[in-house]
Each structure stands twice: as structure tokens, then as C-alpha cells.
C-alpha positions in Angstrom: 81.5 76.5 29.0 78.3 77.8 27.6 77.6 81.4 27.2 74.9 81.2 29.8 77.2 79.6 32.4 79.9 82.1 31.6 77.6 85.2 31.8 74.9 84.5 34.5 74.2 88.1 34.6 72.4 88.0 31.2 68.7 88.1 31.7 66.6 84.8 31.1 64.8 86.3 27.8 67.7 87.7 26.0 67.2 86.9 22.3 71.0 87.3 21.0 72.7 85.7 24.1 75.8 84.8 22.2 76.4 88.2 20.7 75.7 89.8 23.9 78.1 87.6 25.8 80.9 88.7 23.6 80.6 92.3 24.5 82.8 93.7 27.3 80.9 94.1 30.4 80.0 97.9 30.3 78.8 97.7 26.6 77.0 94.5 27.5 75.3 96.2 30.4 74.3 99.2 28.3 73.0 97.0 25.6 70.9 95.3 28.2 69.5 98.4 29.8 68.4 99.7 26.4 67.1 96.1 25.6 69.1 96.0 22.4 69.4 92.2 23.0 65.6 92.0 22.8 64.5 93.7 19.6 60.8 92.6 19.9 60.4 95.7 21.9 61.3 98.2 19.4 59.4 96.3 16.7 56.3 96.7 18.6 57.0 100.3 19.1 57.8 100.8 15.5 54.9 99.0 13.7 52.2 101.6 14.9 54.4 104.3 13.5 54.4 102.4 10.0 50.8 102.0 10.3 50.2 105.6 10.6 52.5 106.5 7.6 51.3 103.7 5.3 47.5 104.4 6.0 48.1 108.1 5.3 48.2 107.2 1.8 51.5 109.0 0.7 53.3 105.8 -0.6 56.3 104.1 1.0 57.9 107.2 2.6 61.2 105.1 3.0 63.2 108.0 4.5 60.5 108.8 7.0 60.1 105.2 7.9 63.8 104.7 8.7 63.8 107.8 10.7 60.9 106.4 12.7 62.6 103.0 13.1 65.7 104.7 14.6 63.5 106.7 16.9 61.7 103.6 17.9 65.0 101.8 18.9 66.4 104.9 20.7 63.2 105.9 22.6 62.4 102.3 23.5 65.7 101.9 24.9 65.4 105.3 26.7 62.1 104.1 28.2 63.6 100.9 29.4 66.5 102.6 31.1 64.1 104.9 32.8 62.0 101.9 34.0 65.0 100.1 35.2 66.0 103.2 37.3 62.6 103.7 38.8 62.0 99.9 39.3 65.3 98.8 40.6 64.1 97.9 43.9 61.1 95.8 42.6 63.3 94.0 40.0 65.6 92.7 42.6 62.7 90.7 43.9 61.5 89.1 40.6 63.6 86.3 39.3 63.3 87.3 35.6 64.6 90.8 36.3 66.9 90.4 39.1 70.1 90.2 37.0 69.2 93.7 35.1 72.4 95.9 35.3 70.8 98.5 37.6 68.9 96.1 39.9 72.0 94.0 40.3 74.2 96.9 41.1 76.5 96.6 38.1 75.5 99.9 36.8 74.9 102.9 39.1 71.9 105.0 38.7 74.0 108.1 37.8 75.5 106.1 35.1 72.2 104.9 33.8 70.8 108.4 33.6 73.8 109.4 31.4 73.1 106.6 29.1 69.5 107.6 29.1 70.4 111.1 28.1 72.5 109.9 25.1 69.3 107.8 23.9 67.1 110.9 24.3 69.5 112.9 22.2 69.1 110.4 19.4 65.3 110.7 19.9 65.8 114.4 19.6 67.7 114.1 16.2 64.7 112.1 14.9 62.1 114.6 16.3 63.9 117.5 14.5 63.3 115.6 11.2 59.5 116.0 11.6 57.1 118.8 10.8 55.9 121.1 13.6 52.6 119.4 14.1 54.2 115.8 14.3 56.8 117.1 16.7 54.1 118.5 19.0 52.1 115.3 18.9 55.5 113.3 19.8 56.2 115.4 22.7 52.7 114.8 23.9 53.7 111.3 24.9 56.3 112.3 27.4 54.0 112.6 30.4 52.5 109.3 29.6 55.9 107.6 29.3 57.1 109.2 32.6 54.1 107.9 34.5 54.2 104.2 33.0 56.5 102.6 35.7 54.4 103.7 38.5 51.2 102.3 37.0 52.0 98.7 38.2 51.8 100.2 41.7 48.3 101.8 41.5 46.4 99.9 39.1 45.6 96.2 37.9 45.7 97.6 34.3 49.2 99.1 33.7 48.9 97.2 30.3 46.1 99.8 29.4 48.5 102.5 30.3 51.3 100.9 28.0 48.7 100.7 25.2 48.6 104.4 25.2 52.3 104.9 25.2 53.5 102.1 22.9 51.0 103.0 20.0 51.7 106.7 20.2 53.9 106.4 17.1 50.7 105.8 15.0 49.6 109.5 15.8 53.1 110.8 15.0 53.4 109.0 11.6 49.9 110.1 10.5 50.3 113.7 11.6 53.5 113.9 9.6 51.7 113.6 6.4 48.1 114.7 7.0 45.7 116.4 9.5 42.3 115.0 8.7 40.3 111.8 9.0 40.6 112.1 12.8 37.8 109.5 13.2 39.6 106.7 11.5 42.7 107.6 13.2 41.0 107.5 16.7 39.6 104.0 15.8 43.0 102.8 14.6 44.6 104.2 17.9 42.1 102.6 20.1 42.5 99.2 18.4 46.1 99.4 18.5 46.0 100.0 22.3 43.7 97.0 22.8 46.3 94.9 20.7 49.0 96.1 23.4 46.9 95.1 26.4 46.4 91.7 24.8 50.0 90.9 24.0 51.4 92.6 27.2 48.9 90.5 29.2 50.7 87.5 27.6 54.0 88.8 28.4 53.1 89.3 32.1 52.1 85.7 32.4 55.7 84.9 33.0 55.9 86.9 36.3 52.6 86.1 37.9 54.1 84.2 40.8 56.8 86.8 41.6 54.4 89.8 41.0 51.9 88.6 43.5 54.6 88.0 46.0 56.0 91.7 45.8 52.7 93.3 45.1 53.1 94.2 41.3 49.8 94.4 39.7 48.9 93.2 36.1 46.1 92.4 33.9 47.6 88.6 33.9 46.8 88.6 37.5 43.5 90.3 37.3 42.2 88.0 34.7 43.3 85.0 36.6 42.0 81.7 35.1 40.3 83.8 32.4 43.3 85.1 30.9 42.9 83.4 27.5 39.4 84.8 27.3 40.6 88.3 28.2 43.4 88.2 25.6 40.9 87.0 23.0 38.5 89.8 23.8 41.3 92.3 23.5 42.5 91.0 20.2 38.8 90.7 18.8 38.2 94.4 20.0 41.5 95.4 18.3 40.5 93.9 15.0 37.0 95.2 15.2 38.4 98.8 15.6 40.9 98.4 13.0 38.2 97.4 10.5 36.1 100.4 11.7 39.1 102.6 11.0 39.4 101.1 7.4 35.7 101.7 6.8 35.9 105.3 8.0 38.8 105.8 5.8 37.6 104.1 2.8 34.0 102.6 2.8 34.9 99.6 0.7 34.2 95.9 2.0 36.9 94.6 0.0 39.4 96.7 2.0 38.4 94.9 5.2 39.8 91.7 3.6 43.3 93.2 4.1 43.0 92.5 7.9 42.1 88.8 7.5 45.8 87.7 7.8 46.3 89.8 10.8 43.1 88.5 12.5 44.0 84.9 11.6 47.6 85.4 13.3 46.1 86.9 16.5 43.6 84.1 16.7 46.3 81.5 16.3 48.1 83.0 19.4 45.0 82.8 21.5 44.2 79.2 20.3 47.8 78.0 21.2 48.2 80.1 24.3 49.3 78.0 27.3 49.6 80.1 30.5 51.1 77.2 32.4 54.0 76.5 30.0 56.9 78.8 31.0 58.2 79.2 27.3 54.8 79.5 25.6 53.8 83.0 26.6 57.1 84.5 25.7 56.9 82.8 22.1 53.4 84.1 21.7 54.4 87.6 22.9 57.4 87.7 20.4 55.1 86.5 17.6 53.4 90.0 17.7 56.2 91.3 15.5 54.6 89.4 12.7 51.2 90.6 13.7 52.3 94.3 13.5 53.8 93.4 10.0 50.5 92.0 8.8 48.7 95.1 10.1 51.4 97.3 8.4 50.6 95.6 5.1 46.9 96.0 5.6 47.3 99.7 6.2 49.6 100.1 3.0 47.0 98.3 0.9 44.1 100.3 2.1 45.9 103.5 2.2 47.6 103.3 -1.3 45.5 100.9 -3.3 
């Protein structure tokens, strides 16, 4: 019998199905609640942190990078647990999310809150490694994170809110090392937010039919038949703002060439995106771990060359 047949409660987009299937039930549910089985999320949360650190021009900063990676894994997990608690009733009505531990009833909300607290304590440990300014910036994201699960109920653009939340690490990484060049940082942050709107619109393509039925709003539904053009516009805006950030940081045309690989990768995503193929949007969404890495390389080159 296959892992899928033996463990039907594993959600369809789990990346490490075999490994997760071998865990006892409760650890498996905790892993799925924190999305440890889907590392793409913490990669997407981590890369902007690395952008801020490496564009700041203080070298590799390996210890800081590792702390921010741990924080990204823990806080992405905490955010997902919180989201599942808030969205349990909605998740039951969407095919892709109905098997989630809280929505399916395998994990009580009380137990989920306890797991959330554990993950937040890990995040607190990371927070205490930062200087006071960066700590304050990091704590500034709490209200945005808390409000995010409700955005899909009140706006067609919850992806824009996610853009502010998921790129906050850029501000944390930067302010841990310096407190100047705010114009370059602002342009980099706005570009990162547009990147998130683009890739999360691609992700939302998977749920368009169910979302429409249960009343969940998303940019994928709002863009309708123009979704490829909308994503292209978001990605183009992101690259343009990143180029502006590099220019404001270092007015050198050669530095802009560092963005060419990332721009090419994002262009490939748009060119090959097929909204009507069930597997294609998830593959293109996951490809953004490489887009984030390419932007990280560009930031290191510009910040440290």
C-alpha cells in the first residue's frame, strides 16, 4: 500500500510525504500544523531576511543568518498554526485544506494553541539574539501577522497584506546591522512585497473554485482571466523596485546586472505558468525558493563587492 493510501490525512501538497507518513500520528500532525513538511514557506520567509543582511554590506554574517533561518522556520510554523486555528471552519470546506489537523478534528484548538506557544518561544530565543533596534522592528510585525488570516474575508487582495508580513525579515536583517539608507531599504521592501503578491497569486490558483464557493477572496479570483498579466506586472514591479534600491544604495549601472538572473527566472515563471493545469501553479510557486536565492546573491554582490 502506498504512503498516500495509508495516510489519507496527509494534505495533497506535502513535499516530504514518505518522511511525514513514518511519524507517529501526533508528531505528524504537529509537523503538518507548522508546515515542516512544506519547507517552501520558510524559505520564502527567510530569503528577505538574508537580503537585508547581505545588502547591508557587512559580509557573510553566518551566525546571524543561521539565527534568522531558525527564526523563519519557527515563526512561519507559528503563523501557520495560528492561521489553521482561525480558519478551521473555512478549511473544512476547501478540498486541499480539509485534511489539515485542526480542520479535520485530529488536533484540538487547545492543543494547537500549546504548540503555537512552543514555536513562539523559539522565536523569542532568536529575538533575544538581536540588538534593541532590530528587536523593536521584529515586534512591529506582530499586529500584521495577527490580522492576516482575516484579510481573505474582507479584501480581494489578502496577498498584498501577506506581502507586508512575509518580507518583514528584510527590515529586521537590515536594522540589525545598520540604520541608514532608508530610501534603498524602502524600495527593496516594496519590491519584495510585490514579489509576494505575484507568487501567492500563483499559489491561490489551486483553490479558485473552492474559494469562490465558500466566499474566500484572493487576487487570483480578482484577476480572473488576466492572472498571467497580473503576475507579470507584479514581478516586473518587483524587479524595477529592486533595481531602484540597488541604484539608491550604489549608483553603479554594473550593479544592476546582478539582478538579471532573478529577473530571467521570474520571467520564466510567467511564460510557463498554466493556470488551468492543476500541477503547474504549485510547481511555479515553489520555484520562488530559487528566485529568492538569486536575489540574495544579487544583494550580496551589490552590498559587498
